[in-house]
C-alpha positions in Angstrom: -120.1 73.7 -198.0 -120.5 74.2 -201.8 -118.4 70.9 -202.4 -115.5 71.6 -200.0 -114.6 71.5 -196.3 -113.6 74.1 -194.1 -112.0 73.6 -191.2 -113.0 76.2 -188.4 -111.5 74.3 -185.4 -109.3 77.8 -184.9 -112.1 79.8 -184.4 -113.9 77.6 -181.9 -113.8 79.5 -178.6 -116.5 77.1 -177.0 -118.7 74.0 -177.7 -121.4 72.7 -175.5 -123.6 69.4 -176.2 -127.2 68.3 -175.1 -129.4 65.5 -175.6 -131.6 63.1 -173.7 -132.9 59.9 -173.3 -135.8 59.6 -175.4 -135.5 62.4 -177.3 -134.5 62.5 -181.2 -130.8 63.2 -181.5 -128.1 65.1 -179.9 -127.3 68.9 -180.5 -124.1 70.7 -180.3 -123.6 74.5 -179.9 -120.5 76.3 -180.9 -119.4 80.0 -180.3 -116.7 81.0 -182.7 -114.8 83.7 -182.7 -115.9 86.6 -185.4 -113.8 89.6 -185.4 -112.1 91.1 -188.3 -108.5 90.2 -187.2 -109.5 86.2 -187.6 -110.3 85.0 -191.1 -114.5 84.4 -190.8 -115.9 81.0 -191.0 -118.0 81.5 -194.2 -120.7 79.5 -192.8 -124.4 79.6 -194.7 -126.8 77.3 -192.7 -129.3 78.1 -195.3 -127.2 76.2 -197.6 -127.8 72.9 -195.3 -123.9 72.5 -194.2 -122.9 69.5 -192.9 -120.6 69.2 -189.8 -118.4 67.0 -188.2 -117.2 67.5 -184.6 -113.8 66.0 -183.4 -111.9 65.8 -180.5 -108.2 64.4 -180.3 -108.9 63.1 -184.0 -112.0 61.2 -182.8 -115.6 61.9 -184.6 -118.3 63.0 -181.8 -120.9 64.0 -183.8 -121.9 64.5 -187.4 -125.2 66.4 -188.2 -126.6 69.3 -190.2 -125.8 72.8 -189.1 -129.5 74.3 -188.2 -129.1 77.7 -186.7 -126.5 80.5 -186.5 -126.9 83.8 -184.9 -124.8 86.5 -183.2 -124.2 85.8 -179.7 -121.8 88.1 -177.3 -119.5 90.7 -178.9 -117.5 89.2 -181.6 -119.1 85.5 -181.2 -121.1 83.7 -183.8 -123.0 81.1 -182.3 -124.0 77.9 -184.6 -126.0 74.8 -183.7 -125.8 71.2 -185.3 -128.3 68.3 -185.1 -127.0 64.9 -185.4 -128.8 62.9 -188.4 -132.0 61.6 -185.9 -133.3 65.1 -186.6 -134.4 63.5 -190.0 -136.8 61.5 -187.6 -138.1 63.9 -185.7 -138.8 66.7 -188.6 -140.5 64.3 -191.0 -144.1 63.2 -190.8 -146.3 60.8 -192.7 -149.1 58.3 -192.4 -147.7 55.1 -191.5 -149.6 51.5 -191.6 -148.0 48.6 -190.6 -149.3 45.1 -190.5 -147.2 41.9 -189.1 -144.0 43.7 -189.3 -140.8 43.8 -186.9 -139.7 47.2 -185.6 -136.3 46.3 -187.8 -138.6 45.9 -191.0 -140.5 49.5 -190.1 -137.1 51.0 -189.4 -135.7 50.1 -192.9 -138.6 51.1 -194.7 -138.6 54.3 -193.1 -135.4 54.9 -193.9 -135.9 53.8 -197.4 -138.8 56.2 -198.0 -137.3 58.9 -196.7 -133.6 58.2 -198.0 -132.0 58.4 -194.5 -128.7 56.2 -194.5 -128.3 53.4 -192.1 -125.6 51.4 -190.6 -126.0 48.6 -188.2 -129.5 47.3 -187.7 -130.3 44.5 -185.4 -133.1 41.8 -185.8 -135.9 43.1 -183.1 -137.5 39.7 -183.9 -141.0 40.1 -182.5 -143.7 41.0 -185.3 -145.8 43.4 -184.3 -149.7 42.8 -185.6 -150.7 46.3 -186.3 -149.1 49.6 -186.1 -151.1 52.5 -187.7 -150.5 56.2 -187.7 -151.9 59.2 -189.4 -149.4 62.2 -190.3 -147.2 60.9 -187.2 -143.7 61.9 -186.9 -141.1 58.9 -187.8 -139.6 59.2 -184.3 -142.9 58.8 -182.6 -143.8 55.8 -184.8 -140.3 54.1 -184.4 -140.4 54.5 -180.7 -144.0 53.1 -180.6 -142.7 49.9 -182.6 -139.6 49.6 -179.9 -142.3 50.0 -177.0 -144.3 47.4 -178.2 -141.5 44.9 -178.8 -140.2 45.7 -175.1 -143.7 44.9 -174.0 -144.1 41.9 -175.7 -140.4 40.4 -175.2 -138.7 42.1 -172.5 -135.7 43.3 -174.8 -134.9 47.0 -175.3 -133.5 48.9 -178.5 -132.4 52.0 -179.2 -131.3 54.3 -182.1 -128.1 56.0 -182.5 -126.4 58.2 -185.0 -122.7 57.7 -185.7 -120.7 59.0 -188.8 -123.5 60.1 -190.6 -125.6 56.5 -190.2 -128.5 55.9 -188.1 -128.5 52.6 -186.3 -131.1 50.4 -184.6 -129.3 48.4 -181.8 -129.6 46.0 -178.8 -129.8 47.8 -175.6 -127.3 45.6 -173.3 -127.2 45.7 -169.5 -124.2 47.5 -167.9 
């Protein structure tokens, strides 16, 4: 926040996570102790704070704080969404002709300045994909669905360490 890192781990009393297949990203909600006898977190969600949630020195999720509010007595609830929120919240008009899902993904990341990590080549060329005022998430899922229908190969998006990746779904 404001160019500095705040460690609020000693204020955390509980954490819950949610997310589901087919939805854009994961969400973590934390309850923080908010009592005068503890140093307050000083978090200001309106400033667009980034959050990094770790457990045993392993990063669980990185994302944007999107909500805060007073919960039960002496508790502050904060909610963070991973970086796939940018795909869920941004929309535009899209008109792709003879592009792969990989090319569509890279174009979206470039247009909306979204950081990306690993990107696999989906290979299948989609003849045409047009959407007026469509969410990035919906357009990309349609591209991946068309790719699956043509090739039988599944791909998925994930967010890790602040970057979105397009990966091949492997059989378990």
